[in-house]
Each structure stands twice: as structure tokens, then as C-alpha cells.
C-alpha positions in Angstrom: -28.1 37.5 1.0 -30.1 36.7 4.1 -32.0 33.4 3.8 -33.0 30.3 5.6 -31.2 27.1 4.8 -34.2 25.7 2.9 -34.3 28.9 0.8 -30.6 28.6 0.1 -30.9 25.0 -1.0 -33.8 26.0 -3.3 -31.7 28.9 -4.7 -28.8 26.5 -5.4 -31.1 24.1 -7.3 -32.9 26.7 -9.3 -29.9 28.7 -10.4 -27.7 26.0 -11.8 -25.1 26.3 -9.1 -22.5 23.5 -9.5 -19.7 24.6 -7.1 -19.9 25.9 -3.6 -16.8 27.6 -2.1 -16.5 27.4 1.7 -14.2 30.4 2.5 -12.4 31.5 5.6 -9.2 33.4 6.6 -6.1 32.0 8.2 -4.9 33.9 11.3 -2.9 36.2 9.0 -6.0 37.3 7.1 -5.2 35.3 3.9 -8.4 33.9 2.3 -8.6 30.2 1.9 -11.3 28.0 0.6 -12.5 24.5 -0.4 -15.0 23.8 -3.1 -17.8 21.3 -2.5 -20.6 20.0 -4.7 -24.2 21.1 -4.1 -25.2 17.7 -2.8 -22.7 18.2 0.1 -24.2 21.5 1.3 -26.9 20.1 3.6 -24.1 18.1 5.4 -22.0 21.2 5.6 -24.7 23.1 7.4 -25.5 20.3 9.8 -22.1 18.6 10.4 -19.5 20.8 8.9 -16.8 20.0 6.3 -13.5 18.6 7.5 -10.2 20.0 6.6 -6.6 19.4 7.6 -5.6 22.4 9.7 -2.0 21.2 10.2 -1.3 22.2 6.5 -2.1 25.8 7.2 0.6 28.0 8.7 -0.2 29.2 12.2 -3.2 26.9 12.7 -2.6 23.7 14.6 0.0 21.1 15.3 -0.2 17.8 13.4 -1.4 16.0 16.5 -4.5 18.1 16.7 -5.3 18.8 13.1 -9.0 18.1 12.5 -11.2 21.2 12.1 -14.6 21.7 10.5 -16.0 24.5 8.4 -19.6 25.6 9.0 -21.0 27.9 6.3 -22.7 31.1 7.5 -26.0 31.2 5.6 -26.1 35.0 5.6 -23.0 35.2 3.5 -24.2 33.4 0.4 -22.9 35.3 -2.7 -22.7 34.3 -6.4 -19.2 35.0 -7.8 -20.0 37.1 -10.9 -16.7 36.5 -12.7 -17.3 32.8 -12.9 -19.4 31.3 -15.7 -23.2 31.7 -15.6 -23.6 28.1 -16.6 -22.5 25.9 -13.7 -22.5 28.9 -11.3 -20.1 29.2 -8.4 -21.3 30.6 -5.0 -19.4 31.4 -1.9 -20.1 31.2 1.8 -17.9 32.5 4.6 -17.5 30.0 7.4 -17.1 29.6 11.1 -14.4 27.1 12.2 -15.0 24.6 14.9 -13.4 21.5 16.5 -15.1 18.2 16.0 -16.8 18.5 19.4 -18.4 21.7 18.2 -16.4 24.2 20.2 -15.1 27.3 18.3 -11.5 27.1 17.1 -9.3 29.7 18.8 -7.9 31.0 15.5 -11.3 31.7 14.0 -11.3 35.5 13.5 -15.0 35.5 12.5 -15.9 34.0 15.9 -13.7 36.5 17.7 -15.4 39.4 15.9 -18.9 38.0 16.5 -18.2 37.8 20.2 -17.0 41.4 20.2 -20.1 42.5 18.4 -22.2 40.5 20.9 -20.5 42.4 23.8 -21.3 45.7 22.2 -24.9 44.8 21.6 -25.4 43.6 25.2 -24.1 46.9 26.4 -26.6 48.7 24.1 -24.2 49.8 21.3 -24.5 49.4 17.6 -21.1 49.6 15.8 -20.6 50.0 12.1 -17.4 50.2 10.0 -16.4 51.2 6.6 -13.1 50.9 4.7 -11.2 53.0 2.2 -8.4 50.9 0.8 -5.4 51.7 -1.4 -3.6 49.3 -3.7 -1.2 49.3 -6.6 -1.7 47.9 -10.1 1.4 46.4 -11.7 2.3 45.0 -15.1 2.8 41.3 -15.7 5.9 40.0 -17.5 5.9 37.8 -20.6 5.4 34.7 -18.4 2.4 36.4 -16.5 4.5 36.8 -13.4 4.0 40.1 -11.4 6.5 42.9 -11.9 7.0 46.2 -10.0 6.4 48.2 -13.2 3.4 50.5 -12.4 0.4 50.2 -14.7 0.5 54.0 -15.2 2.2 57.2 -14.0 -0.9 59.1 -12.9 -1.2 61.1 -9.8 -3.9 62.0 -7.3 -7.4 62.2 -8.9 -6.0 62.1 -12.4 -8.1 61.1 -15.4 -7.4 59.2 -18.6 -5.0 59.0 -20.4 -2.7 59.6 -17.3 -5.1 57.3 -15.3 -5.1 54.0 -17.1 -7.1 52.1 -14.4 -10.5 53.7 -15.0 -11.9 50.5 -16.6 -10.4 48.2 -13.9 -11.9 50.3 -11.1 -15.2 50.3 -13.0 -15.2 46.5 -13.2 -14.3 46.3 -9.5 -17.2 48.5 -8.5 -19.7 46.8 -10.7 -18.6 43.4 -9.5 -18.9 44.5 -5.8 -22.4 45.8 -6.5 -23.4 42.4 -8.0 -22.3 40.8 -4.8 -24.3 43.1 -2.6 -21.5 45.4 -1.5 -22.0 49.1 -2.3 -19.0 51.1 -3.3 -19.1 54.8 -2.6 -16.2 56.2 -4.7 -13.1 55.2 -6.5 -10.1 57.2 -7.9 -6.5 57.3 -8.8 -4.2 57.8 -5.8 -0.9 59.7 -5.4 1.5 56.9 -6.5 2.1 55.6 -10.0 -0.4 52.8 -10.6 -2.0 53.5 -7.2 -5.7 53.4 -6.7 -8.4 53.6 -4.0 -11.9 52.3 -3.6 -14.1 53.3 -0.7 -17.3 51.5 0.2 -20.3 51.9 2.5 -20.2 51.1 6.2 -21.8 47.9 7.5 -22.1 46.0 10.8 -18.6 45.0 11.9 -18.7 41.3 10.9 -20.3 42.1 7.6 -17.7 44.9 7.1 -14.9 42.4 7.7 -16.4 39.9 5.2 -16.8 42.8 2.7 -13.2 43.8 3.0 -12.0 40.2 2.4 -14.4 40.0 -0.6 -13.1 43.4 -1.8 -9.5 42.2 -1.9 -10.5 39.1 -3.8 -12.5 41.1 -6.3 -9.6 43.6 -6.9 -7.1 40.8 -7.5 -9.5 38.9 -9.8 -10.5 41.9 -11.9 -6.8 43.0 -12.1 -5.8 39.6 -13.4 -8.6 39.5 -15.9 -7.2 42.8 -17.3 -3.6 41.4 -17.5 -2.5 43.1 -14.3 -1.4 42.3 -10.8 -3.0 44.1 -7.8 -0.8 44.5 -4.7 -2.0 45.6 -1.2 1.6 45.6 0.1 2.0 48.6 2.3 5.2 49.8 0.6 5.7 48.0 -2.7 7.8 50.8 -4.3 10.7 52.6 -2.6 10.4 56.4 -2.9 6.6 56.3 -3.6 3.6 56.6 -1.4 2.6 53.5 0.6 -0.9 51.9 0.6 -3.0 52.2 3.7 -6.4 51.1 4.9 -8.5 53.9 6.5 -11.2 52.5 8.8 -14.2 54.6 9.7 -16.1 53.6 12.8 -19.5 54.8 13.9 -21.2 53.9 17.3 -24.8 54.4 18.2 -26.7 53.9 21.4 -30.5 53.8 21.4 -30.3 55.0 17.8 -28.4 58.1 18.7 -24.8 58.8 17.5 -22.4 58.6 20.4 -20.6 61.6 19.2 -23.6 63.9 19.5 -24.8 66.6 20.4 -21.1 67.6 20.0 -17.9 65.6 20.3 -16.7 67.9 23.2 -19.9 67.0 25.1 -20.0 63.3 24.1 -18.6 61.6 27.2 -19.1 58.0 26.0 -17.9 58.7 22.5 -14.7 60.4 23.8 -14.1 57.5 26.1 -14.5 55.1 23.2 -11.8 57.0 21.2 -9.6 57.2 24.3 -9.8 53.4 24.7 -8.6 52.9 21.2 -5.7 55.4 21.6 -4.6 53.7 24.8 -4.3 50.3 23.0 -2.9 51.6 19.7 0.6 50.5 20.2 -0.4 47.0 21.5 -2.7 46.5 18.5 0.0 47.5 15.9 1.2 44.0 15.2 -2.3 43.2 13.9 -3.0 46.5 12.2 0.5 46.7 10.6 1.5 43.0 10.4 4.5 42.9 8.0 8.1 44.0 8.2 7.1 46.1 5.1 4.3 47.8 7.0 6.9 49.9 9.0 8.5 51.3 5.9 5.2 53.1 5.2 4.5 54.7 8.7 5.7 58.2 9.2 5.6 59.5 5.6 3.2 60.3 2.8 0.4 61.0 5.4 0.8 57.6 7.1 0.6 58.3 10.8 3.3 57.4 13.3 2.2 59.2 16.5 -0.6 58.1 18.8 -2.9 61.1 19.1 -6.0 62.4 17.5 -7.4 65.5 15.7 -10.6 66.7 14.0 -9.0 67.7 10.6 -5.2 67.1 10.9 -4.3 64.0 9.0 -1.0 63.3 10.7 -2.3 61.6 13.9 -3.2 58.0 14.4 -6.9 58.8 14.5 -9.2 61.6 13.3 -12.7 62.5 14.3 -13.9 64.4 11.2 -16.4 67.2 11.5 -19.3 67.0 9.1 -22.0 69.6 8.2 -22.9 71.9 11.1 -19.7 71.0 12.9 -21.0 67.6 14.0 -18.8 64.5 14.4 -20.5 61.3 13.2 -17.6 58.9 13.1 -13.9 58.3 13.9 -11.3 57.2 11.3 -8.2 55.1 12.1 -5.6 56.1 9.6 -2.5 53.9 10.5 -3.6 50.4 9.4 -2.7 48.8 6.1 -4.5 46.3 3.8 -2.6 43.2 4.9 -4.5 42.9 8.2 -6.8 40.1 9.3 -9.9 42.3 9.5 -11.7 40.1 11.9 -9.0 40.2 14.6 -8.4 44.0 14.1 -12.0 45.0 14.2 -12.6 42.8 17.2 -9.7 44.4 19.1 -10.9 47.9 18.2 -14.3 47.2 19.6 -13.0 45.8 22.8 -10.5 48.7 23.2 -13.3 51.2 22.7 -15.7 49.5 25.0 -13.0 49.2 27.7 -12.5 52.9 27.3 -16.2 53.5 28.1 -16.2 51.0 31.0 -13.1 52.5 32.5 -14.2 56.1 31.9 -10.9 57.0 30.2 -10.2 60.7 29.6 -9.4 61.7 26.0 -6.2 63.8 25.8 -6.3 67.1 24.0 -6.4 67.1 20.2 -3.2 67.5 18.2 -3.4 70.2 15.5 0.3 70.2 14.7 1.5 68.7 11.4 3.6 65.9 12.9 5.4 65.1 9.6 7.0 68.5 9.7 6.9 69.4 13.4 10.0 69.9 15.5 11.5 67.0 17.6 10.3 68.9 20.7 6.7 68.8 19.5 6.8 65.2 18.4 8.4 64.2 21.7 5.1 65.0 23.4 3.4 62.0 21.8 3.9 58.3 22.0 4.9 56.8 18.7 3.8 53.5 17.3 6.3 50.6 17.4 9.1 51.2 14.9 9.5 47.6 13.6 7.8 44.3 13.5 10.0 43.0 16.2 9.0 46.0 18.5 5.3 45.4 17.7 5.6 41.7 18.6 7.3 42.6 21.9 4.6 45.3 22.7 1.8 42.8 22.0 3.4 40.0 24.0 3.5 42.3 27.0 -0.1 43.4 26.7 -2.7 42.2 29.2 -5.3 43.6 26.8 -4.2 41.4 23.9 -4.0 38.4 26.3 -7.6 39.1 27.5 -9.2 39.2 24.1 -7.1 37.0 21.8 -6.9 33.3 22.7 -3.5 32.0 23.7 -3.0 29.5 20.9 -3.9 32.1 18.3 -1.6 34.8 19.6 1.3 32.5 20.2 1.1 31.2 16.7 0.8 34.7 15.3 3.7 36.1 17.3 6.0 33.2 16.4 5.3 33.6 12.7 5.8 37.4 12.8 9.1 37.1 14.7 10.3 34.6 12.2 9.4 37.0 9.4 11.3 39.8 11.1 14.4 37.7 11.6 14.4 36.5 8.0 14.3 40.0 6.6 16.7 41.5 9.3 19.3 38.9 8.4 19.0 39.3 4.6 21.8 41.1 2.7 19.1 42.9 0.6 16.1 43.8 2.8 13.9 44.9 -0.2 14.6 41.7 -2.1 13.8 39.6 1.0 10.5 41.4 1.6 9.6 41.0 -2.1 10.2 37.2 -1.9 8.4 36.9 1.4 5.3 39.1 0.7 4.9 40.5 -2.8 2.9 37.8 -4.5 1.0 36.8 -1.3 -0.3 40.3 -0.6 
């Protein structure tokens, strides 16, 4: 909802809104919020709402803990699953220090700055997500289990697919919140599902993805289920990924036209992303569990590209008439901080254009079944969380676009996660304790 502050205040008064959630993500992409009363909203817009950042993992030390939330008026949304009497609305917020300067760990600010760089260079970038997730049963105490909700397979229908009603409620709820789903279906794994929704400007797309995850978990819970975005929640079953489609326009024209082979700037944009793929892995695949997914069940492991082959890191699909309208990154998973990941992708692509990078030849080999000699031609993504941390720490690209405090806090937390799992007698049990209920 785009509205002025005065229009928002009028909407709040006329629609029996009693609670206002000020939402944001920590640096790991986990949504947080504080609820305020309507009388506090004018103060929030003007002066911000204080919170203790030292209580949030990866934010600030105790000696510098004061931060303020400033609601973004364009993100007003009613939460449809809350009561109609005494309604609840939500804003996403920017995070600032008391002196008004942006907080280094505010991913929304990082993405807004990346979008501003693109616009100043004459580019309009939109993104759309297709996200997979599992639905699991709850036990008698309402705690999540790893028992799948059903045993359906790809594109199955009821009764094998037991999640039709859950997906229906997810899509209807997203529509009520102004987010347009495009399709939904059962995925390959038992209890695994996917919902795709329409592209949007990058900051809105990141907000939409955070909303989507919240809606999925809320609708699953209301159906007596637990929704998990963990990349590899079941051993021996397909992992869950996040496919990110990216379109880029200049002066209203798609940068991949008239054909991708002739689209110099579009090819350079893709080349820039491929060049930084390994360095961005810690943010696109941020859990120890993420690396159990890569390299199997169509989850890419090698840094290359293709038009139709699904085994590379990135595809540039051909639409009707042989035209390429977008690129699709296939390696990420749903546990990302979308603001940081989308910002880094934009910067990597724009750097590719600025530096006139050459796109290597497409890979049309099936890299899941290819020989070792074929696979050796391509660089692979980092093979563990520890390797991904090391790769990002050594990256001048990451240092250029991610503030020092944010990246140091992120790297330290991820190294600690790696060490905890690596030292455990039972790696799967350690990951479950560390991640399962959180993601």
C-alpha cells in the first residue's frame, strides 16, 4: 500500500487497527518485530521506536546497543490471519542510530542503496522468487517432527497431495496482502511444496519474500502443521531451494534483447554475477545444512550457465521466439537474508557491466552425471560453510559492499555454527537442534 503518512493515520483510525507491528530482519534474515499501539505511530514516523540491539545475535555490543526503527510507509499491510476486530497491521522498517545515520546491519538500507546505484546508471531491476518448503506433522505436544505431511511426488494431486488446502490458503492470504502468487504445486519430496510469485522491484521483492515465509509458517500452523525452509531437512530426499529470477531493463528495453548472444550489457551483467558466485555463497547458502543440498537433486554445484540445462549455477531461459527475458539463479536456498543477497547480486551484475566482463561459453553438459574431466573445467561453489566463510573473508568485492561491522558479525556467527556442527558426534542431530525450528 503506497500512501502518505496522513493517509496511513486516517486508515489506522477508520479500520479499527489496534496493534502495529514494526518488522525488520536481523543480519541472518530472521524476521523480528515489536508491536506498538496506534497512538505511538506518529512518533515512530518522526523519531523512530527504540529497541535494545544488544539482545539480537549479530547486531551490536552492549556498549553501543541503542537503535531505532523507522517504519517505511509504503509497506503498510493488514495481517489477514489476525482478528478483524482490533486489526493488526505491519510495516517493514529501516534501522538507524540515534543520530539518524543508517545502521550497518540494516539489509533494507543496503538493498535500497544498491537499487539507487542501478537507477542512477539507468537500469531498472526486478526480481521474482520460487521457493520450496516442507510441511511436517506436529507431535502430541504441538512440537515439530520430521514426519512428512504426505508422500506425494512432483505435481501430484489429492489424495497423494494433502497440501492443496494449505497452499490455497497461502496464496489467498498473499493476495490479500497485495502479493500476487503465480503458481503453486507439490514438489518432488514427501511433504514438499513450492509457491512462485510475480516479480517486483528488488526491495519490494525482498519484503515479499520475508512476508511469504511468515505467511507459509502461519498458515501451516493454523492447519496443525510445521513448515520448514531448511535446505536439507530429510536425508535421502530432495532439498529445498530458492530460485531467483532477475530481469534488467534500460530505457524500457530488456537488456537481453534483441538476442542474448547480441546483448553485450546483459551478458556482462550475468558474467559479473558468475565471477562473484563463490564469494556470495556464504550469504546465498548460509547454513551448514545448505551444503548437504548442493550437487544433488538439481541443486547446482558448479559456477557456469546455460539456456536450458538445469545443472549450472545460473540459467538464462529462452522464451517464445527464442528470446531471453530474464536470468535465474538456481543455487540459493530459502534461509537467506534476501536484502543482503539481492543487494550483492545487483552490485555484482553492475560491476560486470562497468568492467566489461566477458561471459564464458554456456555449459550444456549435465553436470550431475558428467565425467570428472568435464566437471574439472568448471569452478565449484565452496563445499562447506567454513570454506564459504573463508572465501567471503578474502573477497574485496564483499568488503566493498557489505559494511565491516555487519560482515564481521556474520562471519563470526557462521564460523561458530560450522564448528559446533563439525565437533558434534551426530551431525544431523546437531543441525536439527541448531536450525530446524528456527528455519
